[in-house]
C-alpha positions in Angstrom: -27.8 12.6 3.8 -26.2 13.6 0.5 -25.8 10.9 -2.1 -22.3 10.1 -3.2 -21.4 11.0 -6.8 -21.4 8.1 -9.1 -18.5 7.6 -11.5 -20.8 8.3 -14.6 -22.3 11.5 -13.1 -21.3 14.8 -14.7 -18.5 16.6 -12.7 -20.0 19.1 -10.2 -19.5 22.8 -11.0 -18.5 25.7 -8.8 -22.0 27.1 -9.2 -23.5 23.9 -7.8 -21.2 24.1 -4.8 -22.2 27.7 -4.2 -25.9 26.9 -4.4 -25.6 24.1 -1.9 -23.7 26.3 0.5 -26.1 29.2 0.0 -23.4 31.7 -1.0 -22.5 33.4 -4.3 -20.2 31.8 -6.8 -17.6 34.5 -6.1 -17.6 33.6 -2.4 -17.3 29.9 -3.1 -14.4 30.6 -5.4 -12.6 32.7 -2.7 -13.0 30.0 -0.1 -11.7 27.2 -2.4 -8.8 29.3 -3.7 -7.9 30.8 -0.3 -7.7 34.1 -2.2 -9.5 36.3 0.4 -10.9 36.2 3.9 -14.4 34.8 4.3 -16.5 34.4 7.4 -15.9 31.1 9.3 -19.5 30.0 8.8 -19.5 30.6 5.1 -16.2 28.9 4.6 -17.4 25.9 6.6 -20.5 25.6 4.4 -18.5 25.8 1.2 -16.0 23.2 2.3 -18.8 20.9 3.4 -20.7 21.4 0.1 -17.5 20.8 -1.9 -16.9 17.5 0.0 -20.5 16.3 -0.4 -20.4 17.0 -4.1 -16.9 15.6 -4.6 -16.0 18.9 -6.2 -12.4 19.6 -7.3 -11.1 22.4 -9.5 -10.5 21.3 -13.0 -6.9 21.2 -14.2 -6.1 24.1 -16.4 -4.7 23.2 -19.8 -1.6 25.3 -19.1 -0.9 23.3 -16.0 -0.2 20.1 -17.9 3.4 19.0 -18.3 4.6 20.2 -14.9 7.3 17.6 -14.9 6.3 16.5 -11.3 4.7 13.3 -10.1 3.3 13.1 -6.6 4.1 10.0 -4.5 1.6 9.7 -1.6 2.8 7.1 0.9 0.1 6.0 3.4 2.2 5.1 6.5 3.1 6.4 9.9 6.1 8.7 9.4 8.2 6.7 11.9 7.4 3.4 10.1 8.1 5.1 6.7 11.7 6.1 7.8 12.4 2.7 9.4 11.3 0.7 6.3 13.6 0.2 3.3 10.7 -0.5 0.9 9.9 3.1 0.2 13.6 3.9 -0.5 13.9 1.0 -2.9 10.6 1.9 -4.5 11.7 5.6 -5.1 14.9 4.3 -6.7 12.8 2.3 -9.2 10.5 5.3 -9.8 13.5 7.3 -10.9 14.5 4.7 -13.5 12.4 6.4 -16.2 13.3 5.9 -19.9 15.1 8.9 -21.5 12.8 11.8 -22.1 10.2 10.6 -19.5 12.0 11.7 -16.3 9.9 13.3 -13.7 10.7 15.1 -10.4 9.1 13.3 -7.4 7.1 15.1 -4.7 6.8 12.7 -1.8 4.0 13.0 0.8 3.6 10.8 3.9 0.1 10.5 5.1 -1.2 8.4 8.1 -3.5 5.5 7.0 -7.1 6.6 6.2 -6.2 10.2 6.8 -8.2 12.9 5.0 -6.2 16.0 4.2 -8.2 18.5 2.1 -5.2 20.8 1.4 -3.3 17.8 0.0 -6.2 16.8 -2.1 -6.6 20.3 -3.5 -2.9 20.4 -4.3 -3.0 17.0 -6.1 -6.1 18.0 -8.1 -5.1 21.6 -8.7 -2.9 21.2 -11.8 0.5 21.0 -9.9 1.4 17.4 -10.9 1.3 15.2 -14.0 0.1 12.2 -12.0 -0.2 10.6 -8.6 1.3 7.3 -7.3 -0.4 5.8 -4.2 1.8 3.7 -2.0 0.5 1.6 0.9 -3.1 0.9 2.2 -5.0 4.0 1.1 -8.4 2.9 2.4 -11.5 4.3 0.8 -11.9 5.3 -2.9 -12.7 9.0 -2.3 -9.2 10.2 -3.2 -9.1 8.2 -6.5 -12.6 9.4 -7.4 -11.5 13.0 -6.9 -8.3 12.5 -8.9 -10.2 10.9 -11.8 -12.8 13.7 -11.8 -9.9 16.3 -12.0 -8.3 14.4 -14.9 -5.2 13.4 -12.9 -3.7 10.1 -13.9 -3.3 7.8 -10.8 -1.6 4.4 -10.2 -1.6 2.4 -7.0 1.5 0.5 -5.9 -0.4 -2.6 -4.8 -3.8 -3.9 -5.6 -6.5 -1.3 -4.7 -9.0 -2.1 -1.9 -11.8 -2.2 -4.4 -11.7 -3.5 -8.0 -11.4 -1.1 -10.9 -10.8 2.0 -8.7 -7.3 2.6 -10.0 -4.7 1.1 -12.3 -2.1 -0.7 -10.3 1.3 -2.5 -10.2 1.9 -5.3 -7.8 3.9 -8.4 -7.0 2.3 -11.8 -7.1 1.9 -12.0 -3.3 -0.4 -15.0 -3.4 1.9 -17.2 -5.4 5.0 -16.1 -3.5 3.4 -17.0 -0.1 2.2 -20.3 -1.5 5.7 -21.3 -2.7 7.2 -20.4 0.7 4.7 -22.5 2.7 5.0 -25.4 0.3 8.7 -25.4 0.9 8.2 -25.6 4.6 5.7 -28.5 4.2 7.9 -30.4 1.8 10.8 -30.3 4.3 8.7 -32.4 6.7 7.5 -29.7 9.1 4.2 -30.8 10.7 2.9 -27.6 12.4 3.3 -24.7 10.0 2.0 -21.3 11.3 2.0 -17.9 9.8 2.5 -14.3 11.0 0.2 -12.5 8.6 0.1 -8.8 7.7 -3.0 -6.6 8.3 -6.0 -8.4 6.7 -7.4 -5.1 5.4 -4.4 -4.6 3.1 -4.1 -6.3 -0.3 -0.6 -7.7 0.5 -1.7 -9.0 3.9 -4.8 -10.7 2.5 -3.0 -12.2 -0.5 -0.1 -13.6 1.5 -2.5 -15.1 4.0 -4.5 -16.6 1.1 -1.3 -18.2 -0.3 -0.6 -19.7 3.1 -4.0 -21.3 3.3 -3.8 -22.6 -0.3 -0.5 -24.3 0.4 -2.0 -26.1 3.5 -5.3 -27.0 1.9 -4.2 -30.3 0.2 -2.6 -31.6 3.5 -5.3 -33.5 5.5 -3.6 -33.2 8.9 -2.7 -29.5 8.6 -3.9 -27.3 11.4 -3.6 -23.6 10.3 -2.3 -21.2 13.0 -2.5 -17.5 12.3 -1.2 -14.5 14.2 -1.3 -11.0 12.9 1.2 -8.2 12.8 1.5 -4.8 11.0 4.7 -5.8 9.0 7.0 -4.3 11.7 9.7 -6.1 13.6 8.0 -5.4 17.0 4.7 -6.9 15.8 6.6 -10.0 14.7 8.0 -10.5 18.2 4.6 -10.2 19.8 2.9 -12.5 17.1 5.6 -15.2 17.6 5.1 -15.1 21.3 1.3 -15.5 20.8 2.0 -18.5 18.5 4.2 -20.2 21.0 1.6 -19.7 23.7 -1.2 -21.1 21.6 0.7 -23.7 19.6 3.9 -24.7 21.5 4.5 -27.6 19.0 4.9 -25.2 16.1 8.0 -26.2 14.0 7.7 -23.8 11.1 6.6 -20.2 10.5 5.9 -18.2 7.4 6.1 -14.4 8.2 4.5 -12.0 5.7 7.4 -9.6 5.9 11.1 -9.9 6.6 10.8 -7.3 9.4 8.2 -9.5 11.1 10.4 -12.6 10.5 13.4 -10.8 12.2 11.2 -10.0 15.2 10.0 -13.6 15.3 13.6 -14.8 15.3 14.4 -12.7 18.4 11.4 -14.3 20.3 12.5 -17.8 19.3 16.0 -17.1 20.6 14.6 -15.9 23.9 12.8 -19.2 24.2 16.0 -21.2 23.5 14.7 -22.5 20.2 17.1 -23.0 17.3 16.4 -21.9 13.7 16.0 -23.9 11.6 16.6 -27.0 13.7 13.6 -26.5 16.0 11.6 -24.0 14.0 12.1 -23.2 10.3 11.4 -19.6 9.4 10.7 -17.9 6.0 10.0 -14.2 5.4 8.8 -12.1 2.5 10.3 -9.1 0.6 14.1 -10.0 0.5 14.8 -6.7 2.3 18.4 -6.0 3.5 17.5 -7.4 6.9 17.0 -10.9 5.5 20.7 -11.2 4.6 21.8 -9.7 7.9 19.9 -12.1 10.0 21.7 -15.0 11.6 21.0 -17.5 10.3 20.4 -15.9 6.9 16.6 -15.6 6.3 15.0 -17.6 3.5 12.5 -15.2 1.9 10.3 -14.4 -1.0 11.8 -11.7 -3.2 9.5 -9.1 -4.7 11.2 -6.9 -7.4 10.6 -3.6 -5.6 12.7 -1.4 -7.9 11.0 -2.9 -10.9 7.7 -2.3 -9.3 8.6 1.4 -9.1 9.8 1.6 -12.7 6.8 -0.2 -14.1 4.5 2.0 -12.1 6.0 5.1 -13.5 5.7 3.7 -17.1 2.0 2.9 -16.5 1.3 6.3 -15.0 2.8 8.2 -17.9 0.4 6.2 -20.3 -2.6 7.7 -18.4 -4.1 4.3 -17.7 -7.7 3.4 -17.2 -8.9 2.2 -13.7 -8.4 -1.5 -13.4 -5.4 -1.7 -15.8 -2.7 -3.7 -14.0 0.8 -5.1 -14.1 1.6 -8.1 -11.8 5.2 -9.1 -11.5 6.4 -12.6 -10.4 8.2 -13.3 -7.1 11.1 -15.6 -6.4 12.1 -17.8 -3.4 15.5 -16.9 -2.1 16.9 -19.8 -0.1 19.2 -19.2 2.8 19.8 -21.0 6.1 16.6 -20.4 8.1 14.2 -22.7 6.3 
């Protein structure tokens, strides 16, 4: 089993890829550049060797200053188009200071997908930097980008510390404030619809929920999980009602899930906020459209985008971060 390249190892060369694949350097170059036909067997061995060595072509000096930044969104394409978050984020990314404007090349990639052609494009001198949006999983992509000398910033805390610079909202404090409001209003059974626990936002918002309940001796946490979508909020709310019929307050880790929970509560004849108080997270447009209006935690999405672009253009070091405060927006639901 080949050993993964450590961050302080020298960058692998094309000659090393060729040696591992058992081909000439010229053949390895033709495979990686797609410049000529090569046998299927040789091409497979070169691709495998390049992956094992974490080899990427170095950026040519003449390729710098392309004026293009790649935005890689890790989400199902249908969910991407149904969610307003990416649109608001892109609006913020375009708010660059004069003289620092960049064109945006947006790619949507399913979670944990590996796409060698995309990686080759990002590392091949075509962009000035890469912004990663959503749960991007393992660190292979950031390692390759760093090796190729491509600046990278994550929108959201990375899955592992010090793998990329990042910009994020204070998800933990925002969730804690929301749940404390529910507890202070006299609610006795406060549940949560959490986001995916393998995402930073999902984990931090769940941690904020638990922190708010910790000082209350009689508190009995109740957690259902969704994927931030409206449909998952409906199913999670149904599960909570089945498991904890006395629930009288719910903190949902996204406004979309809160909207889904509201539909389930209505089907059961439960009034919001009289029977069940409800608070969401994001302050997405759906929060104001809900009836009753949804109390929610506002994260400054557009500012997240503008600050991420500023950080990217400074060529940040891995681990450098900007964390923006959230704000509770009180409406009628809780």
